[in-house]
C-alpha positions as CSV (number, residue, x, y, z in Angstrom):
1,M,29.7,-29.9,3.4
2,S,27.5,-33.0,2.9
3,E,24.3,-32.8,0.9
4,P,22.0,-33.2,4.0
5,G,23.8,-30.3,5.7
6,A,23.5,-28.1,2.6
7,A,19.8,-29.0,2.2
8,G,19.2,-28.2,5.9
9,T,21.0,-24.8,5.5
10,L,18.9,-24.1,2.4
11,R,15.7,-24.9,4.3
12,E,16.8,-22.6,7.2
13,L,17.6,-19.8,4.8
14,A,14.3,-20.2,2.9
15,T,12.3,-20.2,6.2
16,L,14.1,-17.1,7.3
17,A,13.4,-15.5,3.9
18,A,9.7,-16.3,4.2
19,E,9.6,-14.7,7.7
20,L,11.2,-11.6,6.2
21,A,9.0,-11.5,3.1
22,D,7.4,-8.1,3.8
23,T,10.8,-6.5,3.6
24,V,11.3,-7.3,-0.1
25,T,9.4,-4.2,-1.3
26,P,11.8,-2.0,-3.3
27,P,12.7,1.3,-1.5
28,A,11.4,3.4,-4.3
29,V,8.0,1.8,-3.9
30,K,8.1,2.1,-0.1
31,D,9.0,5.8,-0.3
32,G,6.0,6.6,-2.6
33,P,3.7,7.8,0.2
34,R,6.5,10.0,1.7
35,A,7.1,11.6,-1.7
36,I,3.4,12.3,-2.1
37,T,3.2,14.1,1.2
38,A,6.2,16.2,0.3
39,V,4.7,17.3,-3.0
40,A,1.3,17.9,-1.4
41,Q,2.8,20.0,1.3
42,Q,4.4,22.3,-1.3
43,F,1.4,22.3,-3.6
44,F,-1.0,23.5,-0.8
45,A,1.6,25.7,0.8
46,A,0.8,23.8,4.0
47,A,2.7,23.5,7.3
48,A,2.5,19.7,7.1
49,C,0.9,16.8,5.3
50,S,0.5,13.1,6.4
51,I,-0.8,9.8,5.2
52,A,-2.4,7.3,7.6
53,E,-3.0,3.7,6.5
54,L,-6.0,1.7,7.7
55,D,-5.1,-1.5,9.6
56,D,-8.1,-3.7,9.1
57,E,-7.0,-6.2,11.8
58,S,-6.8,-3.7,14.6
59,D,-9.3,-1.1,13.3
60,E,-6.7,1.6,13.6
61,L,-5.1,4.3,11.5
62,V,-1.4,4.0,11.3
63,Y,0.6,7.1,10.2
64,I,3.1,5.8,7.6
65,A,4.3,9.0,6.0
66,A,4.5,12.7,6.7
67,S,6.2,15.9,5.7
68,G,6.6,19.3,7.4
69,A,6.0,20.3,11.0
70,G,6.0,17.3,13.4
71,A,6.6,14.8,10.6
72,D,9.1,12.6,12.4
73,A,7.0,12.4,15.5
74,V,3.7,11.6,13.8
75,V,5.0,8.6,11.7
76,G,4.2,5.4,13.6
77,I,1.3,6.9,15.7
78,R,-1.8,4.6,15.8
79,L,-5.3,5.9,16.4
80,P,-8.5,4.0,16.7
81,I,-11.0,4.4,13.8
82,G,-13.3,7.2,14.7
83,R,-10.9,9.2,16.8
84,G,-9.6,12.5,15.5
85,I,-10.5,14.2,12.2
86,A,-8.7,11.6,10.2
87,G,-10.5,8.9,12.1
88,W,-13.8,10.5,11.3
89,V,-12.9,10.6,7.6
90,A,-11.9,6.9,7.7
91,Q,-15.2,6.0,9.4
92,S,-17.5,8.1,7.3
93,G,-15.6,7.9,4.0
94,Q,-16.2,11.6,3.5
95,P,-13.7,14.5,2.9
96,I,-13.7,17.4,5.3
97,A,-12.2,20.8,5.7
98,V,-12.1,22.4,9.2
99,S,-11.0,26.0,9.4
100,D,-10.9,26.3,13.2
101,L,-9.9,23.1,15.0
102,S,-10.2,24.6,18.4
103,R,-14.0,24.6,17.9
104,D,-14.2,21.0,16.6
105,T,-14.7,18.3,19.3
106,R,-13.5,15.6,16.9
107,F,-10.0,17.0,16.9
108,A,-7.5,14.9,18.8
109,R,-5.5,17.7,20.4
110,D,-3.5,15.5,22.7
111,V,-2.2,13.5,19.8
112,A,-1.2,16.7,18.0
113,E,0.5,18.0,21.1
114,S,2.6,14.8,21.3
115,T,4.1,15.8,17.9
116,S,5.0,19.3,19.2
117,Y,2.9,20.8,16.4
118,V,-0.8,21.7,16.9
119,P,-2.5,22.9,13.7
120,K,-5.2,25.5,13.5
121,A,-6.9,24.2,10.3
122,L,-7.0,20.8,8.6
123,L,-8.2,19.3,5.3
124,A,-8.6,15.5,5.1
125,V,-9.7,13.2,2.4
126,P,-10.2,9.4,2.2
127,I,-7.6,7.3,0.3
128,E,-9.6,4.7,-1.6
129,T,-9.1,1.9,-4.1
130,E,-11.9,0.7,-6.4
131,D,-13.4,-1.5,-3.6
132,R,-12.4,-0.1,-0.2
133,L,-11.0,2.7,1.9
134,I,-7.3,2.1,2.7
135,G,-6.3,5.4,4.4
136,V,-6.6,9.1,4.9
137,L,-4.6,12.0,3.5
138,S,-4.4,15.1,5.9
139,I,-3.2,18.6,5.0
140,L,-2.5,20.9,7.9
141,D,-2.6,24.7,7.9
142,R,-2.6,25.2,4.1
143,D,-2.6,28.6,2.6
144,D,-6.3,29.1,1.8
145,E,-5.7,32.5,0.2
146,R,-3.4,31.4,-2.5
147,A,-4.6,31.2,-6.1
148,G,-6.8,28.1,-6.8
149,A,-7.4,27.4,-3.1
150,A,-11.2,27.1,-3.7
151,R,-10.5,23.8,-5.4
152,D,-8.4,22.3,-2.6
153,L,-10.8,19.5,-1.8
154,D,-10.8,18.4,-5.4
155,M,-7.0,18.6,-5.7
156,A,-6.6,16.8,-2.4
157,T,-8.7,14.0,-3.8
158,L,-6.4,13.7,-6.7
159,F,-3.4,13.4,-4.4
160,A,-5.3,10.8,-2.5
161,G,-5.7,8.8,-5.7
162,Q,-1.9,8.9,-6.2
163,A,-1.4,7.8,-2.6
164,A,-3.8,4.9,-3.2
165,A,-1.8,3.7,-6.2
166,A,1.5,4.0,-4.2
167,M,0.1,2.1,-1.2
168,S,-1.4,-0.6,-3.4
169,A,1.9,-1.1,-5.2
170,A,3.8,-1.5,-2.0
171,A,1.2,-4.0,-0.7
172,S,1.4,-5.9,-4.0
173,F,5.2,-6.2,-3.8
174,A,5.0,-7.3,-0.2
175,N,2.3,-9.9,-0.9
176,A,4.1,-11.3,-4.0
177,G,7.4,-11.5,-2.1
178,R,5.7,-13.3,0.8
179,V,4.0,-15.8,-1.5
180,I,7.2,-16.6,-3.4
181,L,9.4,-16.8,-0.4
182,N,6.9,-19.0,1.5
183,A,6.9,-21.3,-1.6
184,L,10.7,-21.2,-1.6
185,A,10.7,-22.5,2.0
186,H,8.1,-25.1,1.0
187,A,10.3,-26.2,-1.9
188,A,13.4,-26.5,0.2
189,G,11.6,-28.5,2.8
190,N,10.1,-30.9,0.3
191,N,13.0,-31.0,-2.2
192,S,10.7,-29.9,-5.0
193,S,10.8,-27.3,-7.7
194,L,9.7,-23.7,-7.0
195,A,6.9,-24.1,-9.6
196,E,5.6,-27.2,-7.8
197,A,5.8,-25.5,-4.5
198,L,3.9,-22.5,-5.8
199,A,1.1,-24.8,-6.9
200,E,1.1,-26.7,-3.7
201,T,1.8,-24.1,-0.9
202,P,-1.4,-23.6,1.1
203,P,-2.5,-20.0,0.5
204,S,-3.6,-17.7,3.4
205,G,-6.3,-16.1,1.3
206,A,-7.8,-15.8,-2.2
207,D,-5.3,-13.1,-3.2
208,D,-2.4,-15.3,-2.2
209,A,-3.8,-18.2,-4.1
210,E,-4.0,-16.1,-7.3
211,L,-0.5,-14.7,-6.8
212,A,0.8,-18.2,-6.3
213,Q,-0.9,-19.5,-9.4
214,F,0.4,-16.6,-11.5
215,A,3.9,-17.0,-10.1
216,A,3.8,-20.8,-10.9
217,V,2.9,-20.0,-14.5
218,L,5.8,-17.6,-14.7
219,A,8.1,-20.2,-13.2
220,E,7.1,-22.6,-15.9
221,F,7.6,-20.0,-18.7
222,R,11.1,-19.5,-17.4
223,Q,11.9,-23.1,-18.6
224,C,10.7,-22.3,-22.1
225,G,12.9,-21.0,-24.9
226,P,13.3,-17.3,-25.8
227,A,10.7,-17.5,-28.6
228,Q,8.1,-19.1,-26.3
229,R,8.7,-16.6,-23.6
230,A,8.3,-13.7,-26.0
231,F,5.1,-15.1,-27.3
232,G,3.7,-15.6,-23.7
233,L,4.7,-12.0,-22.8
234,K,2.9,-10.7,-25.9
235,L,-0.2,-12.6,-24.9
236,V,-0.1,-11.2,-21.3
237,R,0.3,-7.6,-22.7
238,D,-2.6,-8.1,-25.1
239,V,-4.8,-9.3,-22.3
240,L,-3.8,-6.3,-20.1
241,S,-4.4,-3.9,-22.9
242,F,-7.9,-5.4,-23.4
243,V,-9.0,-5.4,-19.8
244,N,-7.7,-1.9,-19.1
245,R,-9.6,-0.2,-21.9
246,P,-13.1,1.2,-20.9
247,G,-15.5,-1.6,-20.5
248,G,-12.9,-4.2,-21.4
249,G,-13.0,-6.2,-18.2
250,R,-16.8,-6.5,-18.3
251,S,-16.5,-9.1,-21.0
252,F,-15.0,-11.6,-18.5
253,P,-17.4,-13.6,-16.4
254,S,-17.2,-13.1,-12.7
255,R,-16.2,-16.1,-10.6
């Protein structure tokens, strides 16, 4: 095959890779929310548990993971923010426990009926990162007479924290994959190095710009010798250790 043909094929493959960037998240990371719903269902002795993710572009909640009754049917359902108990939690940012859903006008009974499981009680808490709400964890028909049930709201909040970490990790992998594969397409199209492409590829937002810059630095480090790479890795770990300790990050000026 001639060089122009090989270059053209490489560009096509790189462009396709960029379009499929969101699929690069490892299965173990993608399955994090599903594992959390399974553990929460058992912990609360509940009939079902689900996680809905906030879609900022459409202002909808998208159910991405569920365990228990109606689990297969609920995954993929989209609800406008403000509709249903989970929608109320997403809109208000407040946790809630409802013991009799038949008396609560916020309950989206038609949606529950579409899953072939209509709960009688529900506990829902917001899933939040440090700066925003990203979803809602719902626990359906838990055993509220078991030992420790009085602390269920607090425990559900802890599970929501784990869900936030899992969802953030999945988003980070997808974003990093998208940035790198977009840069790969750019490099193939311009016959440049990946490091150069990462520095030049127009970012779609501030987060992408930072990811591209970080990846570009890593690409440059890859060209260094073992000793230089080890030294660079130690520096990064030292910085992370510093910023992750209480009050550590406050020493850095804001941009």
